[in-house]
C-alpha positions as CSV (number, residue, x, y, z in Angstrom):
1,X,-12.1,21.4,24.3
2,X,-9.4,19.2,22.6
3,X,-7.9,21.1,19.7
4,X,-8.3,17.9,17.5
5,X,-12.1,18.0,18.2
6,X,-12.2,21.7,17.2
7,X,-10.4,21.0,13.9
8,X,-12.7,18.0,13.3
9,X,-15.9,20.0,13.9
10,X,-14.7,22.8,11.5
11,X,-13.7,20.2,8.9
12,X,-17.0,18.4,9.0
13,X,-19.1,21.6,8.8
14,X,-17.1,22.8,5.8
15,X,-17.7,19.4,4.1
16,X,-21.4,19.7,4.7
17,X,-21.5,23.2,3.4
18,X,-19.8,22.1,0.2
19,X,-22.4,19.3,-0.3
20,X,-25.2,21.8,0.0
21,X,-23.5,24.2,-2.5
22,X,-22.8,21.3,-4.9
23,X,-26.5,20.3,-4.8
24,X,-27.3,23.5,-6.6
25,X,-25.0,22.6,-9.4
26,X,-26.2,19.0,-9.8
27,X,-29.2,18.8,-12.2
28,X,-28.4,15.8,-14.4
29,X,-26.8,12.4,-14.1
30,X,-23.7,13.8,-15.9
31,X,-23.5,16.6,-13.3
32,X,-23.8,14.1,-10.4
33,X,-21.4,11.5,-11.6
34,X,-18.9,13.5,-13.7
35,X,-19.4,17.1,-12.4
36,X,-20.7,18.0,-15.9
37,X,-17.2,17.3,-17.4
38,X,-16.2,20.8,-16.4
39,X,-13.3,20.3,-13.9
40,X,-10.0,22.1,-14.4
41,X,-6.4,20.8,-13.9
42,X,-5.9,21.6,-10.3
43,X,-9.2,20.2,-9.0
44,X,-9.0,17.1,-11.3
45,X,-5.3,16.4,-10.3
46,X,-5.9,16.7,-6.6
47,X,-9.1,14.7,-6.8
48,X,-7.1,11.9,-8.4
49,X,-4.4,12.1,-5.8
50,X,-6.7,12.2,-2.8
51,X,-8.6,9.2,-4.2
52,X,-5.3,7.4,-4.6
53,X,-4.2,7.7,-0.9
54,X,-6.3,6.8,2.1
55,X,-5.6,6.0,5.7
56,X,-4.2,2.7,4.6
57,X,-1.0,4.3,3.3
58,X,-0.4,6.5,6.4
59,X,-1.3,3.8,9.0
60,X,-1.1,0.3,7.6
61,X,1.3,0.5,4.6
62,X,3.7,3.1,6.1
63,X,4.0,1.1,9.3
64,X,4.3,-2.3,7.7
65,X,6.5,-1.5,4.7
66,X,8.5,1.1,6.6
67,X,9.5,-1.4,9.2
68,X,9.8,-4.5,7.1
69,X,11.3,-2.9,3.9
70,X,13.2,0.0,5.4
71,X,14.4,2.4,2.7
72,X,13.1,0.0,0.0
73,X,9.6,1.3,0.9
74,X,10.6,4.6,-0.9
75,X,10.5,2.7,-4.2
76,X,6.8,2.3,-3.7
77,X,6.4,6.1,-3.3
78,X,8.5,6.8,-6.4
79,X,6.5,4.2,-8.4
80,X,3.2,5.6,-7.2
81,X,4.1,9.1,-8.2
82,X,5.7,8.5,-11.6
83,X,3.6,5.6,-12.8
84,X,0.4,5.5,-10.8
85,X,0.0,9.3,-11.0
86,X,2.0,11.1,-13.7
87,X,2.2,8.4,-16.4
88,X,-1.5,7.5,-15.9
89,X,-2.5,11.0,-16.8
90,X,-0.2,11.2,-19.8
91,X,-1.0,7.8,-21.2
92,X,-4.7,7.4,-20.4
93,X,-6.4,10.8,-19.9
94,X,-6.7,12.2,-23.4
95,X,-8.0,9.0,-25.0
96,X,-10.3,8.2,-22.1
97,X,-11.8,11.7,-22.2
98,X,-12.3,11.7,-26.0
99,X,-13.5,8.1,-26.3
100,X,-16.0,8.2,-23.4
101,X,-17.4,11.4,-24.8
102,X,-17.6,9.8,-28.3
103,X,-19.4,6.8,-26.9
104,X,-21.5,8.8,-24.3
105,X,-20.2,6.5,-21.6
106,X,-19.9,7.6,-17.9
107,X,-18.7,4.4,-16.2
108,X,-16.2,1.7,-16.8
109,X,-18.9,-0.9,-17.6
110,X,-20.6,1.5,-20.0
111,X,-17.3,2.2,-21.7
112,X,-16.6,-1.5,-22.2
113,X,-20.1,-2.2,-23.5
114,X,-20.0,0.7,-26.0
115,X,-16.4,0.2,-27.0
116,X,-16.9,-3.5,-27.9
117,X,-20.6,-3.6,-28.8
118,X,-21.0,-6.2,-26.0
119,X,-24.4,-5.7,-24.3
120,X,-23.7,-8.4,-21.7
121,X,-20.3,-7.1,-20.8
122,X,-21.8,-4.1,-18.8
123,X,-23.7,-6.2,-16.2
124,X,-20.7,-8.5,-15.8
125,X,-18.3,-5.6,-15.2
126,X,-20.8,-3.9,-12.9
127,X,-21.1,-7.0,-10.8
128,X,-17.3,-7.1,-10.4
129,X,-17.3,-3.5,-9.2
130,X,-20.2,-4.1,-6.8
131,X,-18.8,-7.3,-5.2
132,X,-15.2,-6.1,-4.8
133,X,-15.3,-2.3,-4.3
134,X,-18.2,-2.2,-1.8
135,X,-16.2,-4.3,0.8
136,X,-13.2,-2.0,0.1
137,X,-15.2,1.1,1.0
138,X,-16.4,-0.7,4.1
139,X,-12.8,-1.3,5.2
140,X,-12.1,2.4,4.9
141,X,-15.1,3.2,7.1
142,X,-13.8,0.6,9.6
143,X,-10.4,2.2,9.7
144,X,-11.8,5.6,10.3
145,X,-14.0,4.3,13.1
146,X,-11.1,2.9,14.9
147,X,-9.1,6.1,14.4
148,X,-11.9,8.1,16.0
149,X,-12.1,5.7,18.9
150,X,-8.4,5.8,19.6
151,X,-7.9,9.6,19.2
152,X,-11.1,11.2,20.3
153,X,-12.3,8.6,22.8
154,X,-15.6,8.2,20.8
155,X,-17.0,4.7,20.9
156,X,-16.5,2.8,17.6
157,X,-20.2,2.5,16.8
158,X,-20.8,6.2,17.3
159,X,-17.7,7.2,15.4
160,X,-18.9,5.0,12.5
161,X,-22.3,6.7,12.5
162,X,-20.6,10.1,12.4
163,X,-18.5,9.2,9.4
164,X,-21.5,7.6,7.6
165,X,-23.6,10.7,8.2
166,X,-21.2,13.3,7.1
167,X,-19.9,11.4,4.1
168,X,-23.5,10.8,3.1
169,X,-24.4,14.5,3.3
170,X,-21.8,15.9,1.0
171,X,-21.8,12.9,-1.4
172,X,-25.6,12.4,-1.7
173,X,-26.3,16.1,-2.1
174,X,-23.5,17.3,-4.3
175,X,-22.3,14.2,-6.2
176,X,-19.0,14.3,-8.0
177,X,-18.8,18.1,-8.0
178,X,-18.9,18.2,-4.2
179,X,-16.4,15.3,-4.0
180,X,-14.0,17.1,-6.3
181,X,-14.2,20.4,-4.4
182,X,-13.9,18.7,-1.0
183,X,-11.0,16.6,-2.4
184,X,-9.2,19.8,-3.3
185,X,-9.5,21.2,0.2
186,X,-8.6,17.8,1.7
187,X,-5.6,17.6,-0.7
188,X,-4.3,20.9,0.5
189,X,-4.5,19.7,4.1
190,X,-2.8,16.4,3.1
191,X,0.0,18.1,1.2
192,X,1.1,20.7,3.9
193,X,0.3,18.3,6.8
194,X,2.6,15.6,5.2
195,X,5.4,18.2,4.6
196,X,5.2,19.4,8.2
197,X,5.1,15.9,9.6
198,X,8.3,14.9,7.8
199,X,10.0,18.2,8.6
200,X,9.3,17.9,12.4
201,X,10.3,14.3,12.6
202,X,13.5,14.8,10.5
203,X,14.4,17.8,12.7
204,X,14.5,15.5,15.7
205,X,17.2,13.4,14.0
206,X,19.4,16.0,12.5
207,X,17.6,16.5,9.2
208,X,16.1,14.3,6.5
209,X,19.3,12.9,5.0
210,X,20.8,12.2,8.4
211,X,17.6,10.3,9.3
212,X,17.9,8.3,6.1
213,X,21.4,7.3,7.1
214,X,20.3,6.2,10.5
215,X,17.5,4.2,9.0
216,X,19.9,2.3,6.7
217,X,22.2,1.5,9.6
218,X,19.5,0.5,12.1
219,X,17.5,-1.5,9.6
220,X,20.3,-4.1,9.3
221,X,20.2,-4.6,13.0
222,X,16.4,-4.8,13.3
223,X,15.7,-7.0,10.3
224,X,18.1,-9.9,9.7
225,X,19.1,-10.4,6.0
226,X,17.1,-13.7,5.9
227,X,13.9,-11.8,6.7
228,X,14.5,-8.8,4.4
229,X,12.1,-8.7,1.4
230,X,13.3,-10.1,-1.9
231,X,13.4,-8.0,-5.1
232,X,10.3,-9.8,-6.3
233,X,8.3,-8.8,-3.2
234,X,9.3,-5.2,-3.5
235,X,8.7,-5.1,-7.3
236,X,5.3,-6.7,-7.1
237,X,4.2,-4.3,-4.4
238,X,5.4,-1.3,-6.5
239,X,3.7,-2.7,-9.6
240,X,0.4,-3.5,-7.9
241,X,0.1,-0.1,-6.2
242,X,1.4,1.9,-9.3
243,X,0.3,0.2,-12.5
244,X,-2.7,-1.4,-10.8
245,X,-4.4,1.9,-10.4
246,X,-4.7,2.2,-14.2
247,X,-7.5,-0.3,-14.1
248,X,-9.5,0.9,-11.1
249,X,-12.8,2.6,-12.0
250,X,-12.7,5.1,-9.2
251,X,-9.3,6.4,-10.6
252,X,-10.1,6.4,-14.3
253,X,-13.4,8.2,-13.6
254,X,-11.3,11.3,-13.0
255,X,-10.3,11.3,-16.7
256,X,-13.9,11.3,-17.8
257,X,-14.7,14.4,-15.9
258,X,-12.0,16.9,-17.0
259,X,-13.0,20.1,-18.8
260,X,-10.9,19.5,-21.9
261,X,-7.7,17.9,-23.1
262,X,-5.7,21.1,-22.5
263,X,-5.7,20.5,-18.8
264,X,-4.0,17.1,-19.0
265,X,-0.3,18.1,-18.9
266,X,-0.8,20.5,-16.0
267,X,-2.9,17.9,-14.2
268,X,-0.2,15.3,-14.7
269,X,2.5,17.6,-13.2
270,X,0.3,18.6,-10.2
271,X,-0.7,15.0,-9.5
272,X,2.9,13.8,-9.7
273,X,4.1,16.5,-7.3
274,X,1.2,15.8,-4.9
275,X,1.9,12.0,-5.0
276,X,5.6,12.5,-4.5
277,X,4.9,14.5,-1.3
278,X,2.3,12.2,0.1
279,X,4.1,8.9,-0.8
280,X,7.5,9.9,0.4
281,X,6.1,11.5,3.6
282,X,4.2,8.4,4.5
283,X,6.8,5.8,3.7
284,X,9.6,8.0,5.1
285,X,7.7,8.2,8.4
286,X,7.3,4.5,8.5
287,X,11.0,4.0,7.8
288,X,11.9,6.5,10.5
289,X,10.5,4.0,13.0
290,X,13.9,2.3,12.8
291,X,15.3,5.5,14.4
292,X,12.7,6.2,17.0
293,X,12.1,2.5,18.0
294,X,14.3,-0.5,18.6
295,X,13.3,-4.2,19.0
296,X,12.3,-3.7,22.6
297,X,10.3,-0.5,22.2
298,X,8.5,-1.1,18.8
299,X,4.8,-1.7,19.5
300,X,4.0,-5.4,20.2
301,X,1.0,-7.4,21.4
302,X,1.0,-9.6,24.5
303,X,2.5,-12.5,22.5
304,X,5.4,-10.3,21.5
305,X,4.4,-10.0,17.9
306,X,5.0,-6.6,16.3
307,X,1.8,-4.6,15.7
308,X,2.6,-2.8,12.4
309,X,-0.7,-0.8,12.4
310,X,0.4,0.8,15.7
311,X,3.9,1.8,14.7
312,X,3.0,5.1,13.0
313,X,0.3,6.2,15.5
314,X,2.8,5.5,18.3
315,X,5.6,7.4,16.6
316,X,3.4,10.4,15.9
317,X,1.8,10.7,19.3
318,X,5.2,10.4,21.0
319,X,7.1,12.9,18.8
320,X,4.7,15.5,17.5
321,X,3.3,18.6,19.3
322,X,-0.4,18.5,19.9
323,X,-1.4,21.1,17.3
324,X,0.5,19.3,14.5
325,X,-0.8,15.9,15.7
326,X,-4.3,17.2,15.3
327,X,-3.5,18.4,11.8
328,X,-2.0,15.0,10.9
329,X,-5.1,13.2,12.2
330,X,-7.1,15.6,10.0
331,X,-4.8,14.6,7.1
332,X,-5.5,10.9,7.7
333,X,-9.3,11.6,7.9
334,X,-9.1,13.7,4.6
335,X,-7.3,10.9,2.8
336,X,-9.8,8.3,3.9
337,X,-13.0,10.3,3.2
338,X,-11.9,11.3,-0.3
339,X,-11.1,7.7,-1.1
340,X,-14.3,6.6,0.5
341,X,-16.5,9.0,-1.4
342,X,-15.0,7.9,-4.7
343,X,-15.5,4.3,-3.9
344,X,-19.2,4.8,-2.9
345,X,-19.9,6.9,-6.0
346,X,-18.4,4.3,-8.4
347,X,-20.0,1.4,-6.5
348,X,-23.5,2.9,-6.5
349,X,-23.1,3.8,-10.2
350,X,-22.6,0.1,-10.9
351,X,-26.3,-0.3,-10.2
352,X,-27.8,3.1,-10.9
353,X,-26.2,3.6,-14.3
354,X,-25.0,0.1,-15.4
355,X,-27.8,-2.2,-14.1
356,X,-30.8,0.2,-13.7
357,X,-33.1,-0.7,-16.7
358,X,-34.6,2.7,-17.4
359,X,-33.5,6.2,-16.3
360,X,-36.6,7.9,-17.7
361,X,-40.2,7.5,-16.3
362,X,-42.3,6.0,-19.0
363,X,-45.4,8.0,-18.0
364,X,-44.0,11.5,-17.3
365,X,-40.8,11.4,-19.4
366,X,-38.9,12.7,-16.3
367,X,-35.3,11.7,-15.8
368,X,-35.1,9.7,-12.6
369,X,-31.4,9.1,-12.8
370,X,-30.1,11.7,-10.3
371,X,-32.7,10.7,-7.7
372,X,-31.8,7.1,-8.2
373,X,-28.0,7.8,-7.8
374,X,-28.7,9.7,-4.6
375,X,-30.9,6.9,-3.3
376,X,-28.4,4.2,-4.2
377,X,-25.5,6.2,-2.8
378,X,-27.4,6.3,0.5
379,X,-28.1,2.6,0.3
380,X,-24.4,1.8,-0.4
381,X,-23.3,3.9,2.6
382,X,-25.7,2.2,4.9
383,X,-24.6,-1.2,3.6
384,X,-21.0,-0.2,4.1
385,X,-21.9,0.7,7.7
386,X,-23.3,-2.8,8.4
387,X,-20.3,-4.5,6.7
388,X,-18.0,-2.4,8.9
389,X,-20.0,-3.0,12.0
390,X,-20.4,-6.8,11.7
391,X,-17.4,-7.9,9.6
392,X,-19.0,-10.8,7.8
393,X,-16.4,-13.4,7.0
394,X,-17.2,-13.6,3.2
395,X,-16.9,-9.8,3.0
396,X,-13.5,-9.8,4.6
397,X,-12.5,-12.4,2.0
398,X,-13.8,-10.3,-0.9
399,X,-12.0,-7.2,0.5
400,X,-8.7,-8.9,0.5
401,X,-9.2,-9.8,-3.2
402,X,-10.5,-6.4,-4.3
403,X,-7.4,-4.7,-5.8
404,X,-6.3,-7.6,-7.9
405,X,-9.8,-8.6,-8.9
406,X,-10.9,-5.2,-10.1
407,X,-7.7,-4.0,-11.8
408,X,-7.1,-7.5,-13.2
409,X,-10.6,-7.5,-14.7
410,X,-10.5,-4.1,-16.3
411,X,-6.9,-2.9,-17.0
412,X,-6.3,-4.8,-20.3
413,X,-9.7,-4.5,-21.9
414,X,-9.7,-0.8,-21.0
415,X,-6.2,0.2,-21.9
416,X,-5.8,-1.9,-25.0
417,X,-9.2,-0.7,-26.1
418,X,-8.1,2.9,-26.0
419,X,-5.2,2.3,-28.3
420,X,-6.0,-0.6,-30.6
421,X,-8.9,-1.0,-33.1
422,X,-8.1,-4.7,-33.4
423,X,-9.2,-5.7,-29.9
424,X,-12.4,-7.8,-30.2
425,X,-15.5,-8.3,-28.1
426,X,-14.5,-11.9,-27.4
427,X,-11.1,-10.7,-26.3
428,X,-12.6,-8.1,-23.9
429,X,-14.7,-10.9,-22.3
430,X,-11.7,-13.2,-22.1
431,X,-9.5,-10.5,-20.6
432,X,-12.0,-9.6,-17.9
433,X,-12.5,-13.3,-17.0
434,X,-8.8,-14.1,-17.2
435,X,-7.9,-11.4,-14.8
436,X,-10.6,-12.1,-12.3
437,X,-10.0,-15.9,-12.5
438,X,-6.3,-15.6,-12.1
439,X,-6.6,-13.4,-9.0
440,X,-9.1,-15.8,-7.3
441,X,-7.1,-18.9,-8.2
442,X,-3.7,-17.5,-7.1
443,X,-5.3,-16.1,-3.9
444,X,-6.6,-19.5,-3.0
445,X,-3.2,-21.1,-3.8
446,X,-0.8,-18.6,-2.3
447,X,-2.9,-16.9,0.4
448,X,-3.4,-13.3,1.5
449,X,0.2,-12.8,2.5
450,X,1.2,-12.9,-1.2
451,X,-1.6,-10.6,-2.4
452,X,0.7,-8.1,-4.1
453,X,2.2,-10.9,-6.2
454,X,-1.2,-12.5,-7.0
455,X,-2.6,-9.1,-7.9
456,X,0.4,-8.2,-10.1
457,X,0.1,-11.5,-12.0
458,X,-3.7,-11.1,-12.4
459,X,-3.1,-7.6,-13.9
460,X,-0.5,-8.9,-16.4
461,X,-2.1,-12.1,-17.6
462,X,-5.0,-10.4,-19.5
463,X,-2.4,-8.3,-21.5
464,X,-1.4,-11.6,-23.1
465,X,-4.9,-13.1,-23.3
466,X,-6.5,-10.1,-25.0
467,X,-4.2,-9.8,-28.0
468,X,-4.1,-13.6,-28.4
469,X,-7.9,-13.9,-28.5
470,X,-8.2,-10.8,-30.7
471,X,-6.0,-12.5,-33.3
472,X,-8.4,-15.4,-33.8
473,X,-11.7,-13.5,-33.5
474,X,-13.5,-10.9,-35.6
475,X,-13.1,-7.2,-34.7
476,X,-16.0,-4.9,-33.9
477,X,-18.0,-3.3,-36.7
478,X,-16.2,-0.5,-38.6
479,X,-18.9,2.0,-37.8
480,X,-18.5,1.3,-34.1
481,X,-14.7,1.8,-34.3
482,X,-15.1,5.0,-36.3
483,X,-17.4,6.4,-33.7
484,X,-15.1,5.3,-30.8
485,X,-11.9,6.6,-32.3
486,X,-13.3,9.8,-33.8
487,X,-10.7,12.6,-33.3
488,X,-8.2,10.1,-31.9
489,X,-6.6,8.5,-35.0
490,X,-6.2,5.0,-36.3
491,X,-4.0,2.3,-34.9
């Protein structure tokens, strides 16, 4: 039997076992969605990191940016680690943990509603999550299906069903606790697999720094100066993938679930180190393509156009031993499944928690919330399957908008609401709509090829709109602010 298949079977059996174990610890909605707010620094930090990076960074981003940007792609890795990971924990985690507990909020829409006393803000925010994160989760399923088809020879439809089934088992049974534990295991695989990948590839070119020198030299020959990315292009991509995560619900949820505020500094350090390893390993590998390929050997289609998504797979299959290649494939699978489970959990919560009218049975008084979350998680996974299987055109359109639309909608109302008592309900509505509207408008005007720039602008604009609207509108009631900021301080 192929060693990759053996690794895969073991991996999936372990994930299933964790889901069954997690089910025993999942009794309430807080257990299912936040792991009972009991997670320590290591598990929380790795859960954040594994949700951050999916197959997209190892296959799509690494190949595309590694070839087109050369060594400039490493700025993305540095920004992701220092801003998207470490700074996010230090700036957001303490206040998010304290304020969501004060307001008894479990989701981003719930937080916005309770923080601003805006009962209609929750369904609006939940709708944004539903329409833009669900297609994103479907895209991850699609990528995994093609990976299985290419590596294991399993037909795409069957591979998709396998992924749907195993993700469903450990997510539906164990909820966030199972996700966090599996993320920890997957994170270990990712960390050491990424380190080995770079070490082996670097060794074939005389060491890491020797490879960096060769990349710098060959990049100038492969990419003419006129086609090299501008500073604005590089900066917008760094900004979108680093600061943009501060407004993504599947990332901020990790702050809600930590055991206490004492874990934050350790979690920030662990997450930063993890992100540095994963980011630099992925983008270094993509840049190494300038050493292992030239303009005649880089993967192209029949029309002679470079196939960026095939660069890293071709590089790895051609230069790694079989055992390590199997481990790297498991690394990509781990990255994708962890991201996918977080996306499905947050997407299903947008209905089960934020739009579901009553969590308690009126006749029996029994809490139906956990059963509803499990049911909707299953429904969302099934819907993701059909989206992945049939690729409806409107879904593809929504998917390409997802990062800028979601982070643009939430970043300013969420972050400014953590730090300023002066932000008003009207400003929260205005910020959400300004970010969403800016992303959609610029996407229509500039196209998908400029999505990092459009997303960056959509994230920034609400940070001007929210303070401006707050200046001219009445702040929330003092009792609401006292409750939200209890134990935090006044600003």
